[in-house]
C-alpha positions, 0 to 999 in steps of 0.5 A: 254649418257656422256663421264663419263659413257662411261669410268667408267661403272656403279658400278657392272663393266658392261658398259651400252652396257652389255659387262662385259669384257671391262674393267676387269682385266684379265677376272676375275669378278671384275674390274681394279678399284675395284681390286686397292681398288676402292678408291681416290687411284685408281682414281688417278692411273687410271686418273680418276681425271686428274688434281689430277694425273697431279699435283701428276706427276708435284710435283714428277718431280720438287722434283726429279729434285731438288734432282737431281741438288742440289745433296742433299741426300734423307735422309737429306732433308726428315729429314730436312722436318720432323724437320720443320714440328714438329716446325710447329706443336709445334708452332701451339701448342703453338700459340693456347694455348696462344689464349685459343683455343682447339687443335686436339688430337693426337693419342695415340701411344702404342706399343702392347706386341704381336708387341714387342714379334714378332720383338724380335723373328724376330731379335733373329732368325737373330742374331742366323743365323748370330752366326751360320755363325760365328761359322762356319767360325771359326770352318772351316766348311765352306772353302770358306767363311773361306778364304774370310774372311782370304783374306779381314782381310789379305789385311787390315793388310796389307794396315795399315802397309803400 
């Protein structure tokens, strides 16, 4: 019996000893590995691929240290990285065309009408809620919020005068 079969168990989640509850999630019918999807991501998170898991921890630690000591915001760095990736793909496309090589086709990006309608409906609901709140403040139905807004606008006008 090798050490890998001691840890992993067989495909239905049972160990070779016959006990089915050793690596089960809270006594359920599936294992933790199956609960997490059973693929490469589950292997990575459960440290079944030790070198890859260690590499992810090292890379994330180095990235954290770079952000921490450089003082750069995450959004700026991520947008710069995406811009560099776009430039590299553009140069790759130009070089491939120059060398008469076939490029890999990119998938066509299409927004479905259903997706756009659901996003618009969600935005409409949030905007209507905001307008109802503004109406309540204006009419005076919500005195507490009305006085908060009045205090905020009053302090801003006094700051401008001074």
